C-alpha positions as CSV (number, residue, x, y, z in Angstrom):
1,M,103.0,108.7,111.8
2,A,102.4,106.9,108.5
3,D,99.2,104.9,107.9
4,V,99.4,101.1,108.2
5,E,100.3,99.7,104.8
6,V,98.4,96.4,104.0
7,I,99.2,94.4,100.8
8,R,96.4,92.4,99.4
9,S,95.8,89.9,96.6
10,G,93.1,90.5,94.0
11,L,92.3,86.7,94.1
12,I,91.4,86.5,97.8
13,T,87.9,87.7,98.4
14,C,87.7,87.5,102.2
15,R,89.5,89.8,104.6
16,H,93.3,89.3,104.4
17,G,96.5,91.2,104.4
18,F,100.3,91.0,104.3
19,S,101.8,93.6,106.6
20,T,104.9,95.8,106.1
21,R,106.9,97.6,108.7
22,L,105.0,100.9,108.2
23,G,102.4,102.5,110.3
24,G,103.1,101.4,113.9
25,V,104.2,102.9,117.1
26,S,107.4,100.9,117.9
27,Q,110.7,102.7,118.1
28,G,114.3,102.2,117.4
29,I,115.2,98.9,115.7
30,F,111.5,98.0,115.8
31,S,110.3,101.1,114.0
32,S,107.5,101.1,113.4
33,L,105.0,98.3,112.7
34,N,106.5,95.3,114.5
35,L,103.9,92.5,115.0
36,G,106.2,90.0,116.6
37,A,105.9,89.5,120.4
38,N,109.2,87.8,121.0
39,R,111.6,90.3,119.5
40,G,112.2,92.4,122.6
41,D,109.8,95.2,121.7
42,P,107.7,96.5,124.6
43,M,104.5,94.5,124.6
44,E,102.3,97.6,124.8
45,N,103.7,98.7,121.5
46,V,103.2,95.3,119.9
47,M,99.6,95.2,121.1
48,E,98.9,98.7,119.7
49,N,100.5,97.7,116.4
50,W,98.2,94.7,116.2
51,R,95.1,96.9,116.9
52,R,96.2,99.2,114.0
53,F,96.9,96.3,111.7
54,G,93.6,94.6,112.5
55,A,91.7,97.8,111.9
56,A,93.4,98.2,108.5
57,V,92.6,94.6,107.5
58,G,89.1,94.6,109.0
59,F,89.3,92.3,112.0
60,D,89.7,92.6,115.7
61,G,93.4,92.8,116.1
62,T,93.3,91.9,119.8
63,R,92.7,88.2,119.2
64,S,93.8,85.8,116.5
65,V,95.2,82.2,116.0
66,H,99.0,82.3,116.0
67,G,101.9,80.6,117.8
68,R,105.5,79.6,117.7
69,Q,106.8,78.6,114.3
70,S,109.5,75.9,114.0
71,H,110.1,75.7,110.2
72,G,108.3,72.3,110.3
73,V,105.2,70.9,108.6
74,T,102.6,71.0,111.3
75,V,99.3,72.4,110.0
76,R,96.5,72.7,112.6
77,V,92.7,73.0,112.1
78,A,91.9,76.1,114.1
79,R,88.7,76.9,116.0
80,R,87.3,80.0,117.8
81,A,88.6,78.6,121.1
82,D,92.1,78.7,119.7
83,M,92.2,82.5,119.4
84,H,94.3,84.4,121.9
85,A,95.9,87.8,122.4
86,I,99.4,88.5,121.2
87,D,100.6,88.5,124.8
88,E,98.9,85.2,125.7
89,P,100.2,81.7,125.1
90,A,99.0,79.7,122.1
91,S,96.8,76.6,122.3
92,W,99.5,74.5,120.8
93,P,103.3,74.3,121.3
94,E,104.1,75.0,117.7
95,A,102.7,75.1,114.2
96,D,103.7,76.6,110.8
97,G,100.2,76.6,109.3
98,Y,96.5,76.9,110.2
99,V,93.3,76.2,108.4
100,T,89.7,76.9,109.4
101,N,86.1,77.0,108.1
102,E,84.8,79.1,111.0
103,P,84.0,82.8,110.4
104,D,85.8,85.6,112.4
105,V,88.7,83.4,113.3
106,P,91.8,85.3,112.0
107,L,94.7,83.0,111.1
108,A,98.2,84.6,111.4
109,I,101.7,83.6,110.5
110,F,104.9,85.6,111.0
111,T,107.6,86.3,108.4
112,A,110.8,88.3,107.9
113,D,112.0,86.7,104.6
114,C,110.2,83.3,104.5
115,T,107.4,83.0,102.0
116,P,103.9,83.7,103.4
117,L,101.0,81.8,101.8
118,L,97.4,82.7,102.2
119,M,94.7,80.4,100.7
120,Q,90.9,80.5,100.3
121,D,88.2,78.3,98.8
122,P,85.5,80.9,98.5
123,A,82.8,78.3,97.6
124,A,83.5,76.0,100.5
125,G,84.3,78.7,103.0
126,V,87.8,77.4,104.0
127,I,91.0,79.4,104.5
128,A,94.6,78.7,105.4
129,A,97.7,80.7,106.4
130,V,101.0,78.9,105.9
131,H,104.6,79.8,106.8
132,C,106.7,78.5,103.9
133,G,110.4,78.7,104.8
134,W,112.7,76.7,102.6
135,R,112.8,73.8,105.2
136,S,109.0,73.7,105.5
137,T,108.7,73.9,101.8
138,A,111.2,71.1,101.2
139,A,109.3,69.0,103.7
140,D,106.1,69.7,101.8
141,I,104.1,71.9,104.2
142,E,102.1,73.0,101.1
143,K,100.7,69.5,100.7
144,R,99.8,69.3,104.4
145,A,97.9,72.7,104.1
146,V,96.0,71.8,100.9
147,E,95.0,68.4,102.4
148,A,93.9,70.1,105.6
149,M,91.7,72.4,103.5
150,V,90.3,69.5,101.6
151,S,89.4,67.7,104.9
152,L,87.2,70.7,105.7
153,G,85.4,70.6,102.3
154,A,87.6,72.6,100.0
155,K,88.2,71.5,96.4
156,R,91.7,71.8,94.9
157,S,90.4,73.4,91.7
158,D,88.6,76.1,93.7
159,I,91.4,77.0,96.1
160,R,92.9,80.4,95.5
161,A,96.4,81.1,96.7
162,A,98.3,84.4,97.4
163,I,102.1,84.1,97.7
164,G,103.1,87.2,99.6
165,P,106.3,89.2,100.2
166,G,109.4,87.2,100.9
167,I,113.0,86.8,99.9
168,R,113.3,86.1,96.2
169,R,115.9,84.7,93.8
170,C,117.6,88.2,93.5
171,C,118.7,88.0,97.2
172,F,118.3,84.3,98.4
173,Q,121.8,83.0,98.2
174,T,122.2,79.5,99.5
175,G,124.5,76.4,99.5
176,P,123.7,73.4,97.4
177,E,121.4,71.8,100.1
178,V,118.6,74.2,99.2
179,P,118.3,73.6,95.4
180,E,118.9,69.9,96.1
181,A,115.9,69.8,98.5
182,I,113.7,71.8,96.1
183,D,114.6,69.4,93.3
184,A,113.7,66.4,95.4
185,L,110.3,68.0,96.4
186,L,109.4,68.9,92.8
187,G,110.6,65.7,91.2
188,G,113.1,67.6,89.1
189,D,110.5,70.1,87.8
190,T,112.8,73.0,88.8
191,R,113.5,74.8,85.5
192,G,114.1,78.5,86.3
193,L,113.9,78.1,90.1
194,Y,117.6,78.2,90.9
195,G,121.1,78.6,89.3
196,P,124.7,79.1,90.3
197,D,125.6,82.5,91.8
198,R,128.1,83.9,89.3
199,D,129.7,86.1,92.0
200,A,130.1,83.3,94.6
201,P,131.5,79.9,93.5
202,G,129.7,77.0,95.1
203,R,126.7,79.1,96.0
204,Y,123.2,79.3,94.4
205,R,120.4,81.8,93.9
206,V,117.0,80.2,94.7
207,D,113.4,81.3,93.9
208,L,111.6,80.1,97.0
209,P,108.2,81.8,96.1
210,G,108.5,80.2,92.6
211,A,109.0,76.8,94.2
212,V,105.9,77.3,96.4
213,H,104.0,78.3,93.3
214,R,105.1,75.2,91.3
215,R,104.3,72.9,94.2
216,L,100.8,74.3,94.4
217,L,100.3,73.5,90.7
218,Q,101.5,69.9,91.4
219,L,99.0,69.7,94.2
220,G,96.1,70.4,91.9
221,L,95.6,74.2,92.1
222,E,94.9,76.0,88.9
223,E,97.4,78.5,87.5
224,E,94.8,81.3,87.3
225,N,94.1,80.8,91.0
226,I,97.6,81.5,92.1
227,D,98.8,85.1,92.7
228,E,102.5,85.4,93.2
229,L,102.9,89.0,94.3
230,G,106.6,89.3,93.3
231,I,107.8,91.4,96.2
232,C,111.3,90.8,97.8
233,T,111.6,91.6,101.5
234,M,115.4,91.8,101.4
235,C,115.3,94.3,98.6
236,G,113.2,96.7,100.6
237,P,114.5,97.0,104.2
238,D,112.8,100.4,104.6
239,R,109.5,98.7,103.9
240,F,109.9,95.2,105.2
241,W,111.5,93.3,108.0
242,S,114.3,91.1,106.6
243,H,116.2,88.6,108.6
244,R,119.0,88.4,106.1
245,A,119.3,92.2,105.9
246,M,118.9,92.9,109.6
247,G,119.7,89.8,111.6
248,T,118.0,89.2,114.9
249,E,117.6,92.9,115.8
250,R,114.4,93.5,113.9
251,G,110.6,93.2,114.0
252,S,108.3,90.7,112.2
253,Q,105.6,91.0,109.6
254,A,102.3,89.3,110.2
255,N,100.2,87.8,107.4
256,V,96.5,87.3,108.2
257,I,93.4,85.8,106.6
258,V,89.9,85.7,108.1
259,L,86.4,84.6,106.8
């Protein structure tokens, strides 16, 4: 069995990690590090995978803040009381982002092509984990997350952001609705973020992590404080779960940050 692979950003100084699909105990279509509890994988396997992932990142993988994601813009301030095990119900019906300033409260979001965003203000002691699908991004979940961090004492110029593995322009083929939504979000500042797909008339290739990056700049983050890791999940199905490559018969990555 391979060791758990954890991808980290050099900008984030607290414990954090973007998972891959490597190093777990799940079998078959969930092989091997599936961290999603609602995929059909036996729960004992998912719980063991979380224990392994937590040990690799440096937190107790048996309890964290996570819940159902709806591709919306709900960002919640999380507290220690909101932590729960992967097989227990969440405190809230849904959320696509969490922020906290409490130590030892792991924030987790799940992805399988959508862009994961982890943020930290090391001076203020504030962190965030955000699920940035294209719908959430177009609806400006990044703004909600940054504002929630500021409400806890963070300063925009001090916030560090890590944009983790997700589907990139090389693989993210869409209809015109996605570039139109990104253009509206960014006020037309979309140079290099999308273009026509030469092999599919009427279709486009969109750089979703790049759009998240540009929106963070618009929101007041400094360029040197943004780390876009540049990893495409759909390009690496042996290493990552990808909804576009695998459909619904797959596992999920987890992306965690903790003070």
